[in-house]
PDB file as gemmi writes it, atoms N, CA and C in Angstrom:
CRYST1    1.000    1.000    1.000  90.00  90.00  90.00 P 1                      
ATOM      1  N   UNK A   1       0.839  -1.180   0.000  1.00  0.00           N  
ATOM      2  CA  UNK A   1       0.000   0.000   0.000  1.00  0.00           C  
ATOM      3  C   UNK A   1       0.885   1.245   0.000  1.00  0.00           C  
ATOM      4  N   UNK A   2       0.461   2.239  -0.768  1.00  0.00           N  
ATOM      5  CA  UNK A   2       1.164   3.524  -0.777  1.00  0.00           C  
ATOM      6  C   UNK A   2       1.083   4.191   0.577  1.00  0.00           C  
ATOM      7  N   UNK A   3       2.049   5.015   0.871  1.00  0.00           N  
ATOM      8  CA  UNK A   3       1.946   5.935   1.994  1.00  0.00           C  
ATOM      9  C   UNK A   3       1.220   7.149   1.450  1.00  0.00           C  
ATOM     10  N   UNK A   4      -0.004   7.346   1.904  1.00  0.00           N  
ATOM     11  CA  UNK A   4      -0.931   8.287   1.286  1.00  0.00           C  
ATOM     12  C   UNK A   4      -1.376   9.356   2.264  1.00  0.00           C  
ATOM     13  N   UNK A   5      -1.554  10.568   1.737  1.00  0.00           N  
ATOM     14  CA  UNK A   5      -2.133  11.675   2.488  1.00  0.00           C  
ATOM     15  C   UNK A   5      -3.368  12.134   1.727  1.00  0.00           C  
ATOM     16  N   UNK A   6      -4.421  12.443   2.458  1.00  0.00           N  
ATOM     17  CA  UNK A   6      -5.639  13.007   1.869  1.00  0.00           C  
ATOM     18  C   UNK A   6      -5.846  14.363   2.513  1.00  0.00           C  
ATOM     19  N   UNK A   7      -5.973  15.392   1.698  1.00  0.00           N  
ATOM     20  CA  UNK A   7      -6.166  16.738   2.215  1.00  0.00           C  
ATOM     21  C   UNK A   7      -7.148  17.485   1.316  1.00  0.00           C  
ATOM     22  N   UNK A   8      -7.720  18.538   1.832  1.00  0.00           N  
ATOM     23  CA  UNK A   8      -8.755  19.245   1.080  1.00  0.00           C  
ATOM     24  C   UNK A   8      -8.201  19.929  -0.166  1.00  0.00           C  
ATOM     25  N   UNK A   9      -7.174  20.766  -0.001  1.00  0.00           N  
ATOM     26  CA  UNK A   9      -6.708  21.554  -1.140  1.00  0.00           C  
ATOM     27  C   UNK A   9      -5.239  21.337  -1.483  1.00  0.00           C  
ATOM     28  N   UNK A  10      -4.369  21.262  -0.487  1.00  0.00           N  
ATOM     29  CA  UNK A  10      -2.939  21.143  -0.785  1.00  0.00           C  
ATOM     30  C   UNK A  10      -2.185  20.602   0.413  1.00  0.00           C  
ATOM     31  N   UNK A  11      -1.022  20.083   0.127  1.00  0.00           N  
ATOM     32  CA  UNK A  11      -0.075  19.676   1.154  1.00  0.00           C  
ATOM     33  C   UNK A  11       1.030  20.721   1.169  1.00  0.00           C  
ATOM     34  N   UNK A  12       1.239  21.403   2.287  1.00  0.00           N  
ATOM     35  CA  UNK A  12       2.320  22.395   2.359  1.00  0.00           C  
ATOM     36  C   UNK A  12       3.683  21.745   2.139  1.00  0.00           C  
ATOM     37  N   UNK A  13       4.654  22.557   1.773  1.00  0.00           N  
ATOM     38  CA  UNK A  13       6.021  22.067   1.605  1.00  0.00           C  
ATOM     39  C   UNK A  13       6.668  21.915   2.976  1.00  0.00           C  
ATOM     40  N   UNK A  14       6.389  20.819   3.632  1.00  0.00           N  
ATOM     41  CA  UNK A  14       6.936  20.528   4.953  1.00  0.00           C  
ATOM     42  C   UNK A  14       7.728  19.233   4.890  1.00  0.00           C  
ATOM     43  N   UNK A  15       8.579  19.051   5.868  1.00  0.00           N  
ATOM     44  CA  UNK A  15       9.406  17.846   5.934  1.00  0.00           C  
ATOM     45  C   UNK A  15       8.720  16.705   6.677  1.00  0.00           C  
ATOM     46  N   UNK A  16       7.657  17.050   7.470  1.00  0.00           N  
ATOM     47  CA  UNK A  16       6.941  16.032   8.237  1.00  0.00           C  
ATOM     48  C   UNK A  16       5.551  16.545   8.594  1.00  0.00           C  
ATOM     49  N   UNK A  17       4.651  15.624   8.899  1.00  0.00           N  
ATOM     50  CA  UNK A  17       3.312  16.020   9.336  1.00  0.00           C  
ATOM     51  C   UNK A  17       3.354  16.674  10.706  1.00  0.00           C  
ATOM     52  N   UNK A  18       4.386  16.388  11.489  1.00  0.00           N  
ATOM     53  CA  UNK A  18       4.532  17.003  12.800  1.00  0.00           C  
ATOM     54  C   UNK A  18       4.688  18.520  12.688  1.00  0.00           C  
ATOM     55  N   UNK A  19       5.301  18.992  11.603  1.00  0.00           N  
ATOM     56  CA  UNK A  19       5.423  20.442  11.397  1.00  0.00           C  
ATOM     57  C   UNK A  19       4.041  21.092  11.345  1.00  0.00           C  
ATOM     58  N   UNK A  20       3.111  20.436  10.690  1.00  0.00           N  
ATOM     59  CA  UNK A  20       1.745  20.959  10.597  1.00  0.00           C  
ATOM     60  C   UNK A  20       1.064  20.860  11.954  1.00  0.00           C  
ATOM     61  N   UNK A  21       1.206  19.712  12.604  1.00  0.00           N  
ATOM     62  CA  UNK A  21       0.568  19.499  13.908  1.00  0.00           C  
ATOM     63  C   UNK A  21       1.096  20.477  14.956  1.00  0.00           C  
ATOM     64  N   UNK A  22       2.371  20.828  14.878  1.00  0.00           N  
ATOM     65  CA  UNK A  22       2.964  21.736  15.855  1.00  0.00           C  
ATOM     66  C   UNK A  22       2.532  23.191  15.670  1.00  0.00           C  
ATOM     67  N   UNK A  23       2.129  23.567  14.452  1.00  0.00           N  
ATOM     68  CA  UNK A  23       1.733  24.945  14.183  1.00  0.00           C  
ATOM     69  C   UNK A  23       0.635  24.974  13.120  1.00  0.00           C  
ATOM     70  N   UNK A  24      -0.542  24.427  13.411  1.00  0.00           N  
ATOM     71  CA  UNK A  24      -1.592  24.324  12.396  1.00  0.00           C  
ATOM     72  C   UNK A  24      -2.028  25.677  11.830  1.00  0.00           C  
ATOM     73  N   UNK A  25      -1.996  26.724  12.628  1.00  0.00           N  
ATOM     74  CA  UNK A  25      -2.424  28.041  12.140  1.00  0.00           C  
ATOM     75  C   UNK A  25      -1.569  28.520  10.968  1.00  0.00           C  
ATOM     76  N   UNK A  26      -0.323  28.119  10.930  1.00  0.00           N  
ATOM     77  CA  UNK A  26       0.569  28.537   9.853  1.00  0.00           C  
ATOM     78  C   UNK A  26       0.229  27.879   8.515  1.00  0.00           C  
ATOM     79  N   UNK A  27      -0.504  26.780   8.551  1.00  0.00           N  
ATOM     80  CA  UNK A  27      -0.746  26.005   7.338  1.00  0.00           C  
ATOM     81  C   UNK A  27      -2.222  25.886   6.946  1.00  0.00           C  
ATOM     82  N   UNK A  28      -3.132  26.298   7.814  1.00  0.00           N  
ATOM     83  CA  UNK A  28      -4.554  26.020   7.599  1.00  0.00           C  
ATOM     84  C   UNK A  28      -5.092  26.625   6.299  1.00  0.00           C  
ATOM     85  N   UNK A  29      -4.688  27.848   5.971  1.00  0.00           N  
ATOM     86  CA  UNK A  29      -5.181  28.459   4.736  1.00  0.00           C  
ATOM     87  C   UNK A  29      -4.752  27.661   3.511  1.00  0.00           C  
ATOM     88  N   UNK A  30      -3.509  27.214   3.487  1.00  0.00           N  
ATOM     89  CA  UNK A  30      -3.036  26.432   2.346  1.00  0.00           C  
ATOM     90  C   UNK A  30      -3.762  25.093   2.265  1.00  0.00           C  
ATOM     91  N   UNK A  31      -3.923  24.423   3.390  1.00  0.00           N  
ATOM     92  CA  UNK A  31      -4.570  23.108   3.406  1.00  0.00           C  
ATOM     93  C   UNK A  31      -6.025  23.205   2.934  1.00  0.00           C  
ATOM     94  N   UNK A  32      -6.700  24.292   3.279  1.00  0.00           N  
ATOM     95  CA  UNK A  32      -8.117  24.436   2.934  1.00  0.00           C  
ATOM     96  C   UNK A  32      -8.389  25.169   1.632  1.00  0.00           C  
ATOM     97  N   UNK A  33      -7.565  26.151   1.248  1.00  0.00           N  
ATOM     98  CA  UNK A  33      -7.949  27.064   0.171  1.00  0.00           C  
ATOM     99  C   UNK A  33      -7.005  27.149  -1.011  1.00  0.00           C  
ATOM    100  N   UNK A  34      -5.864  26.524  -0.981  1.00  0.00           N  
ATOM    101  CA  UNK A  34      -4.866  26.653  -2.043  1.00  0.00           C  
ATOM    102  C   UNK A  34      -5.421  26.208  -3.388  1.00  0.00           C  
ATOM    103  N   UNK A  35      -5.118  26.982  -4.432  1.00  0.00           N  
ATOM    104  CA  UNK A  35      -5.518  26.626  -5.799  1.00  0.00           C  
ATOM    105  C   UNK A  35      -4.380  26.786  -6.805  1.00  0.00           C  
ATOM    106  N   UNK A  36      -3.163  26.862  -6.341  1.00  0.00           N  
ATOM    107  CA  UNK A  36      -2.026  27.039  -7.238  1.00  0.00           C  
ATOM    108  C   UNK A  36      -1.521  25.725  -7.798  1.00  0.00           C  
ATOM    109  N   UNK A  37      -0.303  25.791  -8.371  1.00  0.00           N  
ATOM    110  CA  UNK A  37       0.278  24.558  -8.919  1.00  0.00           C  
ATOM    111  C   UNK A  37       0.653  23.618  -7.777  1.00  0.00           C  
ATOM    112  N   UNK A  38       0.764  22.346  -8.109  1.00  0.00           N  
ATOM    113  CA  UNK A  38       1.097  21.344  -7.095  1.00  0.00           C  
ATOM    114  C   UNK A  38       2.484  21.613  -6.535  1.00  0.00           C  
ATOM    115  N   UNK A  39       2.594  21.535  -5.217  1.00  0.00           N  
ATOM    116  CA  UNK A  39       3.851  21.798  -4.536  1.00  0.00           C  
ATOM    117  C   UNK A  39       4.654  20.511  -4.393  1.00  0.00           C  
ATOM    118  N   UNK A  40       5.969  20.609  -4.340  1.00  0.00           N  
ATOM    119  CA  UNK A  40       6.772  19.399  -4.155  1.00  0.00           C  
ATOM    120  C   UNK A  40       6.406  18.680  -2.848  1.00  0.00           C  
ATOM    121  N   UNK A  41       6.346  17.363  -2.907  1.00  0.00           N  
ATOM    122  CA  UNK A  41       6.093  16.564  -1.707  1.00  0.00           C  
ATOM    123  C   UNK A  41       7.448  16.288  -1.077  1.00  0.00           C  
ATOM    124  N   UNK A  42       7.665  16.880   0.103  1.00  0.00           N  
ATOM    125  CA  UNK A  42       8.974  16.781   0.759  1.00  0.00           C  
ATOM    126  C   UNK A  42       8.993  15.815   1.936  1.00  0.00           C  
ATOM    127  N   UNK A  43       7.846  15.224   2.262  1.00  0.00           N  
ATOM    128  CA  UNK A  43       7.800  14.284   3.383  1.00  0.00           C  
ATOM    129  C   UNK A  43       8.316  12.931   2.897  1.00  0.00           C  
ATOM    130  N   UNK A  44       9.393  12.438   3.490  1.00  0.00           N  
ATOM    131  CA  UNK A  44       9.943  11.144   3.059  1.00  0.00           C  
ATOM    132  C   UNK A  44       8.900  10.035   3.152  1.00  0.00           C  
ATOM    133  N   UNK A  45       8.868   9.191   2.130  1.00  0.00           N  
ATOM    134  CA  UNK A  45       7.991   8.025   2.139  1.00  0.00           C  
ATOM    135  C   UNK A  45       6.583   8.267   1.648  1.00  0.00           C  
ATOM    136  N   UNK A  46       6.178   9.510   1.414  1.00  0.00           N  
ATOM    137  CA  UNK A  46       4.830   9.783   0.914  1.00  0.00           C  
ATOM    138  C   UNK A  46       4.825   9.570  -0.598  1.00  0.00           C  
ATOM    139  N   UNK A  47       3.983   8.666  -1.043  1.00  0.00           N  
ATOM    140  CA  UNK A  47       3.926   8.317  -2.462  1.00  0.00           C  
ATOM    141  C   UNK A  47       2.745   8.942  -3.197  1.00  0.00           C  
ATOM    142  N   UNK A  48       1.705   9.332  -2.451  1.00  0.00           N  
ATOM    143  CA  UNK A  48       0.515   9.858  -3.107  1.00  0.00           C  
ATOM    144  C   UNK A  48      -0.174  10.852  -2.191  1.00  0.00           C  
ATOM    145  N   UNK A  49      -0.689  11.934  -2.792  1.00  0.00           N  
ATOM    146  CA  UNK A  49      -1.451  12.947  -2.068  1.00  0.00           C  
ATOM    147  C   UNK A  49      -2.747  13.163  -2.840  1.00  0.00           C  
ATOM    148  N   UNK A  50      -3.879  12.829  -2.203  1.00  0.00           N  
ATOM    149  CA  UNK A  50      -5.187  13.068  -2.810  1.00  0.00           C  
ATOM    150  C   UNK A  50      -5.663  14.446  -2.386  1.00  0.00           C  
ATOM    151  N   UNK A  51      -6.081  15.251  -3.364  1.00  0.00           N  
ATOM    152  CA  UNK A  51      -6.549  16.609  -3.100  1.00  0.00           C  
ATOM    153  C   UNK A  51      -7.865  16.860  -3.829  1.00  0.00           C  
ATOM    154  N   UNK A  52      -8.511  17.920  -3.428  1.00  0.00           N  
ATOM    155  CA  UNK A  52      -9.717  18.400  -4.086  1.00  0.00           C  
ATOM    156  C   UNK A  52      -9.626  19.900  -4.210  1.00  0.00           C  
ATOM    157  N   UNK A  53     -10.737  20.561  -4.004  1.00  0.00           N  
ATOM    158  CA  UNK A  53     -10.870  22.014  -3.968  1.00  0.00           C  
ATOM    159  C   UNK A  53     -10.814  22.683  -5.333  1.00  0.00           C  
ATOM    160  N   UNK A  54     -10.035  22.182  -6.259  1.00  0.00           N  
ATOM    161  CA  UNK A  54      -9.986  22.713  -7.615  1.00  0.00           C  
ATOM    162  C   UNK A  54     -10.638  21.688  -8.531  1.00  0.00           C  
ATOM    163  N   UNK A  55     -11.760  22.070  -9.125  1.00  0.00           N  
ATOM    164  CA  UNK A  55     -12.582  21.123  -9.891  1.00  0.00           C  
ATOM    165  C   UNK A  55     -11.906  20.713 -11.194  1.00  0.00           C  
ATOM    166  N   UNK A  56     -11.957  19.414 -11.467  1.00  0.00           N  
ATOM    167  CA  UNK A  56     -11.461  18.828 -12.716  1.00  0.00           C  
ATOM    168  C   UNK A  56     -12.581  17.995 -13.340  1.00  0.00           C  
ATOM    169  N   UNK A  57     -12.519  17.776 -14.663  1.00  0.00           N  
ATOM    170  CA  UNK A  57     -13.546  16.987 -15.350  1.00  0.00           C  
ATOM    171  C   UNK A  57     -13.559  15.529 -14.915  1.00  0.00           C  
ATOM    172  N   UNK A  58     -12.377  14.980 -14.681  1.00  0.00           N  
ATOM    173  CA  UNK A  58     -12.236  13.606 -14.207  1.00  0.00           C  
ATOM    174  C   UNK A  58     -11.007  13.563 -13.323  1.00  0.00           C  
ATOM    175  N   UNK A  59     -10.874  12.579 -12.439  1.00  0.00           N  
ATOM    176  CA  UNK A  59      -9.695  12.514 -11.581  1.00  0.00           C  
ATOM    177  C   UNK A  59      -8.417  12.646 -12.418  1.00  0.00           C  
ATOM    178  N   UNK A  60      -7.515  13.463 -11.915  1.00  0.00           N  
ATOM    179  CA  UNK A  60      -6.321  13.796 -12.690  1.00  0.00           C  
ATOM    180  C   UNK A  60      -5.085  13.621 -11.828  1.00  0.00           C  
ATOM    181  N   UNK A  61      -4.145  12.816 -12.334  1.00  0.00           N  
ATOM    182  CA  UNK A  61      -2.894  12.612 -11.621  1.00  0.00           C  
ATOM    183  C   UNK A  61      -1.838  13.546 -12.179  1.00  0.00           C  
ATOM    184  N   UNK A  62      -1.068  14.128 -11.270  1.00  0.00           N  
ATOM    185  CA  UNK A  62       0.042  15.000 -11.633  1.00  0.00           C  
ATOM    186  C   UNK A  62       1.178  14.672 -10.664  1.00  0.00           C  
ATOM    187  N   UNK A  63       2.101  13.842 -11.085  1.00  0.00           N  
ATOM    188  CA  UNK A  63       3.163  13.387 -10.190  1.00  0.00           C  
ATOM    189  C   UNK A  63       2.579  12.598  -9.037  1.00  0.00           C  
ATOM    190  N   UNK A  64       2.897  12.992  -7.822  1.00  0.00           N  
ATOM    191  CA  UNK A  64       2.389  12.299  -6.636  1.00  0.00           C  
ATOM    192  C   UNK A  64       0.980  12.744  -6.272  1.00  0.00           C  
ATOM    193  N   UNK A  65       0.463  13.758  -6.952  1.00  0.00           N  
ATOM    194  CA  UNK A  65      -0.856  14.295  -6.627  1.00  0.00           C  
ATOM    195  C   UNK A  65      -1.949  13.657  -7.471  1.00  0.00           C  
ATOM    196  N   UNK A  66      -3.102  13.416  -6.834  1.00  0.00           N  
ATOM    197  CA  UNK A  66      -4.295  12.963  -7.541  1.00  0.00           C  
ATOM    198  C   UNK A  66      -5.430  13.898  -7.137  1.00  0.00           C  
ATOM    199  N   UNK A  67      -5.893  14.712  -8.081  1.00  0.00           N  
ATOM    200  CA  UNK A  67      -7.014  15.609  -7.821  1.00  0.00           C  
ATOM    201  C   UNK A  67      -8.296  14.832  -8.121  1.00  0.00           C  
ATOM    202  N   UNK A  68      -9.161  14.716  -7.125  1.00  0.00           N  
ATOM    203  CA  UNK A  68     -10.384  13.926  -7.285  1.00  0.00           C  
ATOM    204  C   UNK A  68     -11.651  14.768  -7.165  1.00  0.00           C  
ATOM    205  N   UNK A  69     -11.515  16.105  -7.205  1.00  0.00           N  
ATOM    206  CA  UNK A  69     -12.688  16.972  -7.061  1.00  0.00           C  
ATOM    207  C   UNK A  69     -13.365  17.164  -8.411  1.00  0.00           C  
ATOM    208  N   UNK A  70     -14.431  16.442  -8.641  1.00  0.00           N  
ATOM    209  CA  UNK A  70     -15.166  16.551  -9.903  1.00  0.00           C  
ATOM    210  C   UNK A  70     -16.457  17.346  -9.736  1.00  0.00           C  
ATOM    211  N   UNK A  71     -16.530  18.150  -8.698  1.00  0.00           N  
ATOM    212  CA  UNK A  71     -17.579  19.152  -8.563  1.00  0.00           C  
ATOM    213  C   UNK A  71     -18.970  18.665  -8.246  1.00  0.00           C  
ATOM    214  N   UNK A  72     -19.114  17.609  -7.474  1.00  0.00           N  
ATOM    215  CA  UNK A  72     -20.439  17.086  -7.171  1.00  0.00           C  
ATOM    216  C   UNK A  72     -21.357  18.156  -6.568  1.00  0.00           C  
ATOM    217  N   UNK A  73     -20.801  19.092  -5.798  1.00  0.00           N  
ATOM    218  CA  UNK A  73     -21.634  20.109  -5.151  1.00  0.00           C  
ATOM    219  C   UNK A  73     -22.304  21.040  -6.157  1.00  0.00           C  
ATOM    220  N   UNK A  74     -21.795  21.113  -7.386  1.00  0.00           N  
ATOM    221  CA  UNK A  74     -22.374  22.003  -8.403  1.00  0.00           C  
ATOM    222  C   UNK A  74     -23.813  21.631  -8.745  1.00  0.00           C  
ATOM    223  N   UNK A  75     -24.177  20.384  -8.521  1.00  0.00           N  
ATOM    224  CA  UNK A  75     -25.550  19.932  -8.802  1.00  0.00           C  
ATOM    225  C   UNK A  75     -26.571  20.749  -8.018  1.00  0.00           C  
ATOM    226  N   UNK A  76     -26.195  21.241  -6.837  1.00  0.00           N  
ATOM    227  CA  UNK A  76     -27.104  22.046  -6.028  1.00  0.00           C  
ATOM    228  C   UNK A  76     -27.507  23.336  -6.733  1.00  0.00           C  
ATOM    229  N   UNK A  77     -26.679  23.807  -7.654  1.00  0.00           N  
ATOM    230  CA  UNK A  77     -26.965  25.028  -8.401  1.00  0.00           C  
ATOM    231  C   UNK A  77     -27.355  24.727  -9.847  1.00  0.00           C  
ATOM    232  N   UNK A  78     -27.714  23.490 -10.122  1.00  0.00           N  
ATOM    233  CA  UNK A  78     -28.177  23.109 -11.450  1.00  0.00           C  
ATOM    234  C   UNK A  78     -27.081  23.017 -12.485  1.00  0.00           C  
ATOM    235  N   UNK A  79     -25.834  22.920 -12.051  1.00  0.00           N  
ATOM    236  CA  UNK A  79     -24.712  22.819 -12.983  1.00  0.00           C  
ATOM    237  C   UNK A  79     -24.216  21.378 -13.057  1.00  0.00           C  
ATOM    238  N   UNK A  80     -23.343  21.131 -13.996  1.00  0.00           N  
ATOM    239  CA  UNK A  80     -22.785  19.797 -14.188  1.00  0.00           C  
ATOM    240  C   UNK A  80     -21.730  19.516 -13.108  1.00  0.00           C  
ATOM    241  N   UNK A  81     -21.811  18.374 -12.525  1.00  0.00           N  
ATOM    242  CA  UNK A  81     -20.827  17.940 -11.530  1.00  0.00           C  
ATOM    243  C   UNK A  81     -20.994  16.458 -11.304  1.00  0.00           C  
ATOM    244  N   UNK A  82     -19.928  15.802 -10.886  1.00  0.00           N  
ATOM    245  CA  UNK A  82     -19.962  14.354 -10.688  1.00  0.00           C  
ATOM    246  C   UNK A  82     -19.362  14.011  -9.329  1.00  0.00           C  
ATOM    247  N   UNK A  83     -19.779  12.897  -8.792  1.00  0.00           N  
ATOM    248  CA  UNK A  83     -19.198  12.348  -7.569  1.00  0.00           C  
ATOM    249  C   UNK A  83     -18.079  11.402  -7.957  1.00  0.00           C  
ATOM    250  N   UNK A  84     -16.950  11.530  -7.323  1.00  0.00           N  
ATOM    251  CA  UNK A  84     -15.819  10.633  -7.567  1.00  0.00           C  
ATOM    252  C   UNK A  84     -15.659   9.716  -6.367  1.00  0.00           C  
ATOM    253  N   UNK A  85     -15.569   8.437  -6.643  1.00  0.00           N  
ATOM    254  CA  UNK A  85     -15.292   7.434  -5.615  1.00  0.00           C  
ATOM    255  C   UNK A  85     -14.125   6.593  -6.128  1.00  0.00           C  
ATOM    256  N   UNK A  86     -13.088   6.514  -5.325  1.00  0.00           N  
ATOM    257  CA  UNK A  86     -11.912   5.724  -5.700  1.00  0.00           C  
ATOM    258  C   UNK A  86     -11.572   4.747  -4.590  1.00  0.00           C  
ATOM    259  N   UNK A  87     -11.119   3.580  -4.963  1.00  0.00           N  
ATOM    260  CA  UNK A  87     -10.596   2.628  -3.986  1.00  0.00           C  
ATOM    261  C   UNK A  87      -9.120   2.923  -3.813  1.00  0.00           C  
ATOM    262  N   UNK A  88      -8.716   3.208  -2.577  1.00  0.00           N  
ATOM    263  CA  UNK A  88      -7.304   3.474  -2.332  1.00  0.00           C  
ATOM    264  C   UNK A  88      -6.544   2.168  -2.326  1.00  0.00           C  
ATOM    265  N   UNK A  89      -5.448   2.153  -3.014  1.00  0.00           N  
ATOM    266  CA  UNK A  89      -4.634   0.936  -3.144  1.00  0.00           C  
ATOM    267  C   UNK A  89      -3.560   0.900  -2.099  1.00  0.00           C  
TER     268      UNK A  89                                                      
END                                                                             
């Protein structure tokens, strides 16, 4: 099994998850709201990072990142959106 992280929007450029746990206020905006390019994964042993927040037509892999946000919430406003369900390996 991959060493996997699941986060809402992004994984900060940190060396360990303890960095986030020790100072969550420093990272909360990035974890929840980031919409920029994928950041390098610097945590040793992490092979995959699942993210959302930025809508894609279908799940899209970019290096270690897998964006799975296909906009299911858009249906509430009468727009096109899909639910993504993936089995983690």
